[in-house]
Backbone as CSV, one residue per row, in Angstrom:
resi,resn,N_x,N_y,N_z,CA_x,CA_y,CA_z,C_x,C_y,C_z
1,MET,-13.162,29.047,29.497,-12.249,30.070,29.594,-10.820,29.183,30.174
2,SER,-9.823,29.938,29.730,-8.454,29.181,29.930,-7.861,30.216,30.880
3,ALA,-6.922,29.737,31.448,-6.009,30.604,32.353,-4.472,30.416,32.345
4,GLN,-4.310,30.141,30.745,-2.865,30.368,29.875,-2.573,31.696,29.319
5,ASP,-1.398,31.781,29.304,-0.960,33.350,28.747,-1.464,33.840,27.793
6,ALA,-1.503,33.029,26.501,-1.873,33.570,25.327,-3.399,33.133,24.980
7,VAL,-3.851,32.330,25.785,-5.167,31.413,25.139,-6.175,32.006,26.158
8,ASP,-7.375,32.431,25.691,-8.309,33.198,26.343,-9.745,31.998,26.481
9,ILE,-9.790,31.081,25.273,-10.876,30.455,25.435,-10.447,28.985,24.587
10,ILE,-10.917,28.022,25.201,-10.539,26.471,24.837,-12.040,26.278,24.053
11,CYS,-11.917,25.752,22.644,-13.187,25.438,22.016,-12.878,23.699,21.793
12,TRP,-13.647,23.173,21.784,-13.888,21.666,21.747,-15.075,21.239,21.084
13,HIS,-14.968,20.231,20.078,-15.847,19.880,19.330,-16.145,18.428,19.696
14,PRO,-17.665,18.428,20.318,-17.759,17.221,21.115,-17.875,15.553,20.384
15,GLN,-17.970,15.826,18.840,-18.296,14.798,18.205,-16.553,14.089,17.821
16,THR,-15.823,15.287,17.208,-14.498,14.778,16.890,-13.338,14.855,17.975
17,SER,-13.760,15.446,19.213,-12.684,15.854,20.216,-11.595,16.888,19.654
18,GLU,-11.870,17.446,18.603,-10.937,18.410,18.347,-10.822,19.813,19.186
19,MET,-9.725,20.118,19.959,-9.467,21.097,20.581,-9.167,22.370,19.864
20,LEU,-9.338,23.745,19.942,-8.907,24.996,19.388,-8.378,25.684,20.242
21,ARG,-7.417,26.340,20.485,-7.126,27.693,21.490,-7.201,28.806,20.716
22,VAL,-8.295,29.683,21.660,-8.487,31.134,21.025,-7.827,32.109,21.903
23,GLN,-7.175,33.134,20.957,-6.921,34.428,21.732,-7.784,35.683,21.233
24,VAL,-8.547,36.145,22.395,-9.277,37.290,22.115,-8.857,38.556,22.001
25,LYS,-9.031,39.494,21.276,-8.601,40.750,21.078,-9.897,41.508,21.099
26,ALA,-10.386,42.395,21.783,-11.380,43.223,21.649,-10.942,44.974,21.734
27,CYS,-11.698,45.653,21.168,-11.690,46.962,21.133,-12.966,47.953,20.449
28,GLN,-12.462,48.941,21.044,-13.838,49.883,20.625,-13.339,50.935,19.676
29,ALA,-14.029,51.751,18.782,-13.423,52.691,17.635,-12.863,53.634,18.425
30,SER,-12.078,54.244,17.620,-11.242,55.694,17.996,-12.716,56.921,18.114
31,ARG,-12.851,57.686,18.715,-13.774,58.714,18.717,-13.103,60.035,18.177
32,GLN,-11.975,59.984,17.910,-11.068,61.189,17.269,-11.465,61.243,15.842
33,GLN,-11.801,60.453,15.304,-12.172,60.515,13.676,-13.482,60.187,13.483
34,SER,-14.219,60.838,13.886,-15.843,60.001,14.003,-16.502,59.348,12.461
35,LYS,-15.678,60.343,11.526,-16.683,59.633,10.138,-15.455,58.445,9.836
36,LYS,-14.258,58.419,9.949,-13.243,57.518,9.616,-13.251,56.535,10.870
37,SER,-13.954,56.179,11.621,-13.728,55.383,12.812,-13.161,54.071,12.505
38,ARG,-12.064,53.568,12.996,-11.088,52.585,12.854,-11.074,51.622,14.053
39,LEU,-10.792,50.531,14.277,-10.437,49.342,15.239,-8.912,49.081,15.195
40,SER,-8.400,49.259,16.414,-6.851,49.057,16.553,-6.759,47.951,17.409
41,PHE,-6.157,46.509,16.784,-6.069,45.765,17.741,-4.304,45.344,18.163
42,ASN,-4.082,45.334,19.080,-2.472,45.200,19.174,-2.329,43.369,19.538
43,LEU,-1.683,42.918,18.737,-1.408,41.285,18.589,-0.458,40.890,18.933
44,GLY,0.562,41.707,19.101,1.980,41.443,19.641,2.008,40.670,21.024
45,LEU,2.721,39.616,21.275,2.764,39.089,22.607,4.210,39.226,23.312
46,GLY,4.254,39.425,24.444,5.121,39.225,25.485,5.596,40.935,25.454
47,GLY,6.825,40.815,26.198,7.510,42.301,26.562,8.043,43.091,25.064
48,THR,8.407,42.175,24.598,8.972,42.506,22.895,8.312,42.535,21.838
49,LYS,6.851,42.005,22.343,5.722,42.122,21.329,6.312,41.676,19.908
50,ARG,6.383,40.054,20.098,6.689,39.271,18.933,5.372,39.024,18.630
51,LEU,5.384,38.449,17.184,4.186,37.573,16.380,3.980,36.419,16.904
52,PRO,2.508,36.301,17.033,2.280,34.775,17.902,2.350,33.708,16.679
53,THR,2.524,32.394,16.968,2.770,31.224,16.405,1.645,30.049,16.902
54,LEU,1.615,29.086,16.286,0.925,27.917,16.912,1.326,27.633,17.919
55,ALA,2.421,27.839,18.528,2.827,27.307,19.772,2.129,28.230,20.890
56,ASP,1.681,29.414,20.566,1.062,30.206,21.415,-0.533,30.030,21.428
57,TYR,-1.325,29.927,20.245,-2.476,29.534,20.319,-3.189,29.284,18.577
58,ASP,-4.260,29.014,18.566,-4.711,28.448,16.955,-5.534,29.626,16.221
59,ILE,-5.974,30.100,16.814,-7.153,31.322,16.256,-7.170,32.781,17.170
60,LEU,-7.235,33.582,16.128,-7.503,35.096,17.102,-8.817,35.552,16.589
61,ALA,-9.294,36.159,17.606,-10.689,36.278,17.611,-10.665,37.950,17.839
62,CYS,-11.221,38.906,17.036,-10.803,40.034,16.813,-12.307,40.779,17.054
63,VAL,-12.618,41.394,18.066,-13.889,41.869,18.381,-14.208,43.237,18.337
64,SER,-15.017,43.476,17.827,-15.680,45.072,17.668,-16.827,45.099,18.619
65,SER,-16.547,45.800,19.836,-17.522,45.955,20.927,-18.717,46.550,20.165
66,GLU,-18.706,47.602,19.569,-19.650,48.587,19.289,-20.818,47.454,18.552
67,GLN,-20.001,46.911,17.303,-21.019,46.191,16.641,-21.099,44.581,17.109
68,ARG,-20.783,44.381,18.379,-20.885,42.914,18.519,-20.580,41.752,17.779
69,THR,-19.618,42.218,16.965,-19.201,41.118,16.058,-17.873,40.727,16.272
70,VAL,-17.523,39.509,15.643,-16.016,38.675,15.722,-15.674,38.372,14.234
71,TRP,-14.386,38.617,14.310,-13.399,38.387,13.061,-12.720,37.293,13.532
72,PHE,-12.743,35.950,12.787,-11.442,34.840,13.466,-10.393,34.894,12.098
73,LEU,-9.187,34.735,12.778,-8.118,34.765,12.174,-7.285,33.583,12.075
74,PRO,-6.835,32.421,11.524,-5.818,31.527,12.060,-4.394,32.417,12.485
75,VAL,-3.970,31.914,13.099,-2.707,32.472,14.001,-1.569,32.443,12.925
76,THR,-1.715,31.755,11.706,-0.631,31.817,10.848,-0.983,32.835,9.897
77,ASP,-2.023,33.538,9.709,-2.246,34.674,9.216,-1.770,35.875,9.688
78,VAL,-1.562,36.033,11.109,-1.192,37.180,11.900,0.262,37.573,11.359
79,GLN,0.358,38.519,10.624,1.580,38.991,10.053,2.164,40.248,10.628
80,VAL,1.271,40.913,11.359,1.365,42.538,11.878,1.508,42.480,13.488
81,LYS,2.033,43.297,14.057,1.978,43.292,15.683,0.866,44.473,15.973
82,LYS,0.359,45.472,15.038,-1.058,46.042,15.304,-1.562,46.170,14.065
83,LEU,-2.956,45.616,14.193,-3.821,45.613,13.087,-5.087,46.535,13.314
84,ASN,-5.187,47.457,12.099,-6.272,48.553,12.115,-7.358,48.024,11.101
85,LYS,-8.688,48.161,11.658,-9.590,47.689,10.495,-10.589,48.818,10.659
86,PRO,-11.459,49.243,9.554,-12.551,50.168,9.780,-13.357,49.513,10.242
87,CYS,-14.447,50.249,11.198,-15.518,49.730,11.825,-16.726,49.112,11.063
88,THR,-16.841,49.714,9.691,-17.632,49.108,8.573,-16.992,47.760,8.327
89,PHE,-15.954,47.414,8.454,-15.753,45.962,7.969,-16.203,44.748,8.855
90,PHE,-16.649,45.117,10.256,-17.349,44.426,11.125,-19.019,44.284,10.674
91,GLU,-19.219,45.208,9.779,-20.553,45.050,9.459,-20.960,44.063,8.119
92,THR,-20.213,43.332,8.011,-19.868,42.570,6.737,-20.634,41.394,7.049
93,PRO,-21.988,40.909,6.181,-22.564,39.892,6.501,-21.841,38.723,6.503
94,ASP,-22.176,37.557,7.486,-21.638,36.479,7.592,-20.416,36.551,7.984
95,LEU,-19.528,37.642,8.519,-18.279,37.795,8.697,-17.800,36.578,9.888
96,GLU,-18.742,36.578,10.784,-18.341,35.486,11.825,-18.324,34.209,11.487
97,SER,-19.571,33.605,10.918,-19.559,31.933,10.381,-18.421,31.864,9.346
98,ASP,-18.466,32.890,8.189,-17.489,32.332,7.274,-15.851,32.672,7.891
99,SER,-15.436,33.571,8.844,-14.428,33.840,9.012,-14.088,32.749,10.063
100,TRP,-14.645,31.893,10.816,-14.821,30.725,11.587,-14.255,29.778,10.856
101,ALA,-15.204,29.174,9.693,-15.104,28.315,9.056,-13.305,28.135,8.366
102,ARG,-12.969,29.255,7.918,-12.078,29.547,7.140,-10.726,29.192,8.165
103,ALA,-10.688,29.876,9.100,-9.668,29.840,10.206,-9.662,28.584,10.586
104,VAL,-10.722,27.604,10.893,-10.804,26.396,11.482,-9.859,25.373,10.383
105,GLU,-10.471,25.635,9.087,-9.904,24.727,8.034,-8.431,24.738,7.925
106,ILE,-8.125,26.189,7.900,-6.481,26.732,7.800,-5.644,25.788,8.850
107,ILE,-6.093,26.063,10.090,-5.425,25.335,11.262,-5.507,24.151,11.450
108,ASN,-6.502,23.231,11.124,-6.561,21.766,10.808,-5.657,21.696,9.381
109,GLU,-5.449,22.144,8.540,-4.647,21.690,7.461,-3.267,21.863,8.206
110,GLN,-2.897,22.985,8.849,-1.435,23.061,9.608,-1.176,21.988,10.398
111,LYS,-2.175,22.078,11.077,-1.757,20.788,12.209,-1.799,19.404,11.619
112,HIS,-2.403,19.171,10.583,-2.300,17.848,9.721,-0.805,17.687,9.314
113,THR,-0.709,18.806,8.537,0.760,18.819,7.808,1.802,18.591,9.167
114,GLN,1.722,19.336,10.102,2.827,19.323,11.241,2.675,17.730,11.855
115,SER,1.610,17.257,11.941,1.616,15.554,12.834,2.275,14.962,11.334
116,ALA,1.929,14.767,10.190,2.459,14.113,9.208,3.959,14.265,9.074
117,ALA,4.495,15.660,9.055,5.984,15.615,9.299,6.646,15.182,10.665
118,MET,5.955,14.960,11.771,6.560,14.618,12.905,6.296,13.181,12.742
119,ARG,5.528,12.301,12.211,5.330,10.942,12.185,6.621,10.567,11.219
120,ASN,7.040,11.296,10.118,7.821,10.917,9.153,9.135,11.314,9.699
121,ASN,9.636,12.460,10.700,10.635,12.457,11.540,10.916,11.313,12.283
122,LYS,9.723,11.093,13.091,10.007,9.805,13.942,10.617,8.583,13.445
123,HIS,10.108,8.395,12.125,10.279,7.031,11.296,11.431,7.019,11.058
124,ARG,12.126,8.044,10.241,13.252,8.074,9.933,14.483,8.163,11.134
125,GLY,14.273,8.667,12.149,14.809,8.413,13.306,15.252,7.085,13.637
126,ARG,14.210,6.277,13.539,14.374,5.050,13.720,14.701,4.097,12.834
127,ALA,15.147,4.444,11.703,15.668,3.291,10.734,16.784,2.738,11.070
128,SER,17.156,1.432,10.568,17.986,0.588,11.021,19.239,1.231,10.049
129,SER,20.568,0.477,10.180,21.652,0.914,9.671,21.782,0.783,8.300
130,ASN,20.761,-0.131,7.885,20.712,-0.248,6.439,19.596,0.957,5.721
131,GLY,19.150,1.447,6.489,17.984,2.483,5.965,16.774,1.965,6.002
132,ILE,16.204,0.774,6.108,15.021,0.322,5.994,14.442,0.328,7.480
133,ILE,13.232,0.434,7.489,12.267,0.771,8.671,11.438,-0.709,8.824
134,SER,11.895,-1.503,9.864,10.922,-2.793,9.860,10.092,-2.522,11.296
135,PRO,9.045,-3.518,10.918,7.981,-3.228,12.288,9.107,-3.420,13.643
136,SER,10.279,-4.318,13.846,10.742,-4.582,15.004,11.566,-3.001,15.359
137,ASN,11.776,-2.060,14.202,12.533,-1.169,14.616,11.602,0.134,15.289
138,TRP,10.345,-0.229,15.303,9.434,0.876,15.596,9.520,0.874,17.172
């Protein structure tokens, strides 16, 4: 469990030491439309309800309380401030394992891309006046 603003859970892989920050959103189906029950997740952050970014957390966990099922999304896939899903969506076989694997894969790709870009920018900033990076310039 985490005590940060947008992070509820920290996941840590013991063999790779990889850490992922998870934001949990849980809700129950609306009882107003019994045959068309939907789950409504509020995903916006802060007073202005802005969209989350990788600076906030890595993975969003949308929990259906009735089905006791979780759907995982990489934060980079969150494109709306309010997300509606039918309750039946959470009855999809392998939803949890498949969505977790996909979310982790996408976030790892994003982090790898960002790390490579930061390394490239760092090296560019340390170039000598002739534009050549030598070990003495590192």
